[in-house]
PAFI-816691 format. One record per residue (C-alpha): y negated, z, x; chain; residue number from 1. Coordinates in steps of 0.001 Angstrom, whole numbers. Example, Ala and Ser with C-alpha at 12.3 -4.5 7.8 and 13.67 -1.06 7.14 Angstrom:
! residues 2
NODE      py      pz      px c   k
NODE    4500    7800   12300 A   1
NODE    1060    7140   13670 A   2
! end
This chain:
! residues 294
NODE      py      pz      px c   k
NODE -141793    2655  -99392 A   1
NODE -139828    5599  -98047 A   2
NODE -142668    7974  -97216 A   3
NODE -145169    9119  -99820 A   4
NODE -148702    9239  -98358 A   5
NODE -150008   12776  -97854 A   6
NODE -152864   11948 -100244 A   7
NODE -150385   11692 -103123 A   8
NODE -147809   14332 -102148 A   9
NODE -147017   16844 -104923 A  10
NODE -149449   19747 -104642 A  11
NODE -152218   17669 -103079 A  12
NODE -155586   17345 -104799 A  13
NODE -157104   14021 -105793 A  14
NODE -160734   13771 -106805 A  15
NODE -161905   10827 -108872 A  16
NODE -165183    9711 -110381 A  17
NODE -164832    8316 -113905 A  18
NODE -167363    5957 -115460 A  19
NODE -169543    6383 -112381 A  20
NODE -170759    9825 -113424 A  21
NODE -167995   12382 -114085 A  22
NODE -166151   13844 -111080 A  23
NODE -162804   15492 -111821 A  24
NODE -160153   16911 -109490 A  25
NODE -156440   16506 -110244 A  26
NODE -153372   18107 -108661 A  27
NODE -150416   15830 -107969 A  28
NODE -147209   16845 -109757 A  29
NODE -144953   13848 -109266 A  30
NODE -145114   10415 -107631 A  31
NODE -143315    7342 -108932 A  32
NODE -141869    5061 -106266 A  33
NODE -141575    2328 -105213 A  34
NODE -145256    1397 -105399 A  35
NODE -146442   -1978 -106685 A  36
NODE -150080   -3105 -106797 A  37
NODE -150870     436 -107884 A  38
NODE -149637    3923 -107034 A  39
NODE -148598    5989 -110053 A  40
NODE -148977    9770 -109877 A  41
NODE -148406   12398 -112565 A  42
NODE -151255   14915 -112343 A  43
NODE -152912   17847 -114073 A  44
NODE -156636   18626 -113919 A  45
NODE -157726   21416 -111582 A  46
NODE -161373   21354 -112556 A  47
NODE -162945   19598 -115526 A  48
NODE -166674   18811 -115635 A  49
NODE -168585   19671 -118838 A  50
NODE -168794   16003 -119829 A  51
NODE -164994   15683 -119940 A  52
NODE -164004   18985 -121573 A  53
NODE -163249   17218 -124859 A  54
NODE -161134   14574 -123073 A  55
NODE -158940   16550 -120661 A  56
NODE -157034   19837 -120675 A  57
NODE -155854   21776 -117621 A  58
NODE -152615   22481 -119504 A  59
NODE -151757   18803 -119934 A  60
NODE -150271   16160 -117637 A  61
NODE -151720   12681 -117170 A  62
NODE -150927    9517 -115254 A  63
NODE -153374    8703 -112485 A  64
NODE -152945    5145 -111283 A  65
NODE -154584    4341 -107951 A  66
NODE -155154     768 -106779 A  67
NODE -155333    1222 -103012 A  68
NODE -154514   -1974 -101089 A  69
NODE -153378     168  -98164 A  70
NODE -150186    1104 -100017 A  71
NODE -149166   -2041 -101930 A  72
NODE -145456   -2762 -101667 A  73
NODE -146077   -6353 -100532 A  74
NODE -146772   -4992  -97050 A  75
NODE -143137   -4099  -96517 A  76
NODE -140642   -6124  -94486 A  77
NODE -138094   -7915  -96639 A  78
NODE -135092  -10163  -96144 A  79
NODE -133297  -12965  -97959 A  80
NODE -129833  -12363  -99411 A  81
NODE -128266  -13961  -96333 A  82
NODE -130047  -11470  -94070 A  83
NODE -132834  -13760  -92838 A  84
NODE -136213  -12150  -92353 A  85
NODE -138566  -13551  -95003 A  86
NODE -141614  -11453  -94194 A  87
NODE -142270   -8979  -91430 A  88
NODE -144115   -5734  -92050 A  89
NODE -147859   -6064  -92654 A  90
NODE -149332   -2718  -91594 A  91
NODE -152771   -1566  -92685 A  92
NODE -155501    -832  -90153 A  93
NODE -159017     466  -90635 A  94
NODE -160380   -2109  -88204 A  95
NODE -158914   -5020  -90156 A  96
NODE -160161   -3498  -93423 A  97
NODE -163683   -3259  -91968 A  98
NODE -163573   -6882  -90793 A  99
NODE -162294   -8083  -94171 A 100
NODE -165031   -6171  -95982 A 101
NODE -167720   -7671  -93756 A 102
NODE -166326  -11163  -94365 A 103
NODE -166182  -10656  -98148 A 104
NODE -169715   -9317  -98263 A 105
NODE -171000  -12343  -96354 A 106
NODE -169525  -14746  -98925 A 107
NODE -170164  -12809 -102151 A 108
NODE -168599  -14161 -105337 A 109
NODE -167681  -17395 -103570 A 110
NODE -164865  -15571 -101773 A 111
NODE -163224  -14285 -104939 A 112
NODE -163327  -17691 -106613 A 113
NODE -161771  -19561 -103655 A 114
NODE -158639  -17998 -102157 A 115
NODE -158526  -20698  -99476 A 116
NODE -161407  -18860  -97813 A 117
NODE -158873  -16197  -96815 A 118
NODE -157492  -18653  -94276 A 119
NODE -160618  -19460  -92284 A 120
NODE -159772  -20512  -88724 A 121
NODE -161629  -17604  -87175 A 122
NODE -159804  -14883  -89139 A 123
NODE -156964  -12863  -87630 A 124
NODE -153827  -12578  -89749 A 125
NODE -154392   -8831  -90153 A 126
NODE -157790   -9539  -91726 A 127
NODE -156230  -12132  -94029 A 128
NODE -153761   -9494  -95247 A 129
NODE -156594   -7142  -96157 A 130
NODE -158417   -9905  -98036 A 131
NODE -155266  -10743  -99990 A 132
NODE -154351   -7187 -100913 A 133
NODE -157901   -6211 -101796 A 134
NODE -158095   -9138 -104228 A 135
NODE -154652   -8322 -105627 A 136
NODE -155518   -4710 -106406 A 137
NODE -159020   -5550 -107656 A 138
NODE -157742   -8122 -110125 A 139
NODE -154852   -5917 -111294 A 140
NODE -157224   -2989 -111922 A 141
NODE -159736   -5162 -113785 A 142
NODE -157051   -6723 -115988 A 143
NODE -155365   -3406 -116742 A 144
NODE -158594   -1580 -117581 A 145
NODE -159760   -4435 -119805 A 146
NODE -156436   -4426 -121678 A 147
NODE -156380    -653 -122183 A 148
NODE -159979    -641 -123362 A 149
NODE -159255   -3347 -125882 A 150
NODE -156068   -1683 -127127 A 151
NODE -157711    1754 -127301 A 152
NODE -159638     415 -130288 A 153
NODE -156415    -281 -132186 A 154
NODE -153750    1798 -133923 A 155
NODE -151385     981 -131049 A 156
NODE -153176    3514 -128821 A 157
NODE -151076    6645 -128424 A 158
NODE -148189    4962 -130250 A 159
NODE -147095    1630 -128789 A 160
NODE -149296    1865 -125677 A 161
NODE -150484    4958 -123765 A 162
NODE -153798    6590 -124582 A 163
NODE -156537    5478 -122180 A 164
NODE -158754    8239 -120744 A 165
NODE -160987    6351 -118343 A 166
NODE -161413    4373 -115138 A 167
NODE -163331    4806 -111932 A 168
NODE -162913    5417 -108216 A 169
NODE -160915    7674 -105911 A 170
NODE -162983    9959 -103700 A 171
NODE -161512    9930 -100180 A 172
NODE -162368   12202  -97277 A 173
NODE -160940    9840  -94643 A 174
NODE -163003    6901  -93315 A 175
NODE -162441    3708  -95295 A 176
NODE -164255     395  -95683 A 177
NODE -163365     170  -99390 A 178
NODE -163188    2567 -102341 A 179
NODE -159838    2501 -104215 A 180
NODE -160120    2058 -107968 A 181
NODE -158301    4280 -110470 A 182
NODE -157486    4665 -114143 A 183
NODE -156138    7598 -116149 A 184
NODE -153712    7195 -119041 A 185
NODE -151352    9294 -121137 A 186
NODE -148205   10712 -119528 A 187
NODE -145149   10366 -121765 A 188
NODE -142741   13016 -120520 A 189
NODE -139789   12343 -122816 A 190
NODE -139474    8605 -122202 A 191
NODE -137727    6494 -119585 A 192
NODE -138021    2837 -118698 A 193
NODE -135487     308 -119919 A 194
NODE -134711    -354 -116256 A 195
NODE -133431    3201 -115855 A 196
NODE -131489    3045 -119087 A 197
NODE -129787     -72 -117795 A 198
NODE -128948    1604 -114516 A 199
NODE -127412    4566 -116325 A 200
NODE -125528    2355 -118746 A 201
NODE -127083    4484 -121474 A 202
NODE -127587    1714 -123983 A 203
NODE -126936    4143 -126822 A 204
NODE -130498    5406 -126327 A 205
NODE -131810    2095 -127648 A 206
NODE -131716    2113 -131440 A 207
NODE -132487    -483 -134084 A 208
NODE -135824    1256 -134601 A 209
NODE -136748     786 -130904 A 210
NODE -135849   -2898 -130967 A 211
NODE -137906   -3623 -134069 A 212
NODE -140778   -1418 -132896 A 213
NODE -141047   -3319 -129609 A 214
NODE -141117   -6629 -131410 A 215
NODE -143898   -5291 -133644 A 216
NODE -145882   -3873 -130691 A 217
NODE -146146   -7215 -128924 A 218
NODE -147033   -9092 -132097 A 219
NODE -149798   -6601 -132892 A 220
NODE -150966   -6565 -129280 A 221
NODE -151380  -10332 -129291 A 222
NODE -153238  -10216 -132611 A 223
NODE -155559   -7585 -131130 A 224
NODE -156504   -9982 -128348 A 225
NODE -154237   -9018 -125438 A 226
NODE -151359  -10843 -123774 A 227
NODE -149183   -8773 -121444 A 228
NODE -147712  -11586 -119314 A 229
NODE -145416   -9312 -117264 A 230
NODE -142802   -8165 -119748 A 231
NODE -139871   -6547 -117960 A 232
NODE -137465   -3638 -118272 A 233
NODE -139605   -1495 -115952 A 234
NODE -142647   -1966 -118225 A 235
NODE -141016    -699 -121407 A 236
NODE -140497    2994 -122142 A 237
NODE -138037    4364 -124659 A 238
NODE -138295    7884 -126040 A 239
NODE -136818    9804 -128974 A 240
NODE -139742    8908 -131224 A 241
NODE -141617    6161 -129374 A 242
NODE -141285    2747 -127832 A 243
NODE -144159    2181 -125396 A 244
NODE -145400    -767 -123343 A 245
NODE -147078     -38 -119994 A 246
NODE -148363   -1823 -116856 A 247
NODE -151065   -4264 -117897 A 248
NODE -151953   -5429 -114381 A 249
NODE -151322   -9066 -115279 A 250
NODE -152611   -8871 -118850 A 251
NODE -155360  -11056 -120232 A 252
NODE -157911  -10194 -122898 A 253
NODE -159106  -12798 -125375 A 254
NODE -162415  -14160 -124064 A 255
NODE -165454  -14213 -126288 A 256
NODE -165840  -17527 -128028 A 257
NODE -162124  -18346 -127932 A 258
NODE -161196  -19784 -131325 A 259
NODE -158221  -18546 -133317 A 260
NODE -156441  -21815 -132639 A 261
NODE -157070  -21591 -128901 A 262
NODE -155901  -17997 -128771 A 263
NODE -152795  -18822 -130808 A 264
NODE -151893  -21467 -128211 A 265
NODE -152392  -18930 -125429 A 266
NODE -150187  -16384 -127212 A 267
NODE -147464  -18969 -127786 A 268
NODE -147599  -20123 -124166 A 269
NODE -147251  -16602 -122734 A 270
NODE -144503  -15679 -125205 A 271
NODE -144585  -11880 -124983 A 272
NODE -142420  -11308 -128115 A 273
NODE -139858  -13821 -126857 A 274
NODE -139868  -12165 -123436 A 275
NODE -139186   -8672 -124801 A 276
NODE -136217   -9973 -126782 A 277
NODE -134805  -11532 -123619 A 278
NODE -135260   -8241 -121783 A 279
NODE -133499   -6314 -124531 A 280
NODE -130621   -8788 -124615 A 281
NODE -130185   -8387 -120874 A 282
NODE -130327   -4583 -121002 A 283
NODE -128134   -3837 -124009 A 284
NODE -126199   -7105 -124326 A 285
NODE -126403   -9945 -126836 A 286
NODE -123873   -8454 -129244 A 287
NODE -125591   -5066 -129403 A 288
NODE -128989   -6715 -129751 A 289
NODE -127871   -8834 -132716 A 290
NODE -126347   -5808 -134420 A 291
NODE -129536   -3785 -134025 A 292
NODE -131727   -6621 -135284 A 293
NODE -129712   -7023 -138490 A 294
! end
């Protein structure tokens, strides 16, 4: 996505409501692109309500992640390697968003449980897009918030995963049929993703400590009742003193009533620790990985 929406441009203000009761205004400092199911913005608070004084500081930076279906990257045109058009652009429109919202409201929970309802004969393709992207962002936000809330109760919080500060909704001045969801987490200024390290051929930044720490993070995460299920170079941050896992939009939290045996099968099936080792091997090479593990 070449153009950053004016709502997120550095210097712009973004007002959010956390936990349905605290309204706080942030100033955008930096925007990470390309977008995915969420838009990631580095912000600092402009005003802090009394109920959040102990949580936020105007002198600190935070990550505000917005789940607005209007800006998901799946809307973009993309091509196959041989140049064939795979998908044309899927532009957002307020009219289609209104129609999709009306359709969803008429079906209630039945719509969310049956994705085939997106393809009703009387729906225009533009309305179908809005149904799809609304569900995509809703589910990603719910999964990510649930994972961060679960992990915030563990010793991984602020160490192997970012600190979680809250979730809520973005307050928009423009007319919309939906309210974008948000979450706020710790900003780690001195870390970069493994994807960027790979691009810079800076494999020397990855030490034996990082490799072993990442293995430990995923093992402890699984024991705490969370599977990540989207382990990739872009979701792993490396810093001088930390290895951090981010992006829990596809994560799953252990349901109540799930037995230890059932959860162990789930953990084995998803294979987060195996996945991170594969990522590391790809980024730094098999030989370097084996040396760092020994």
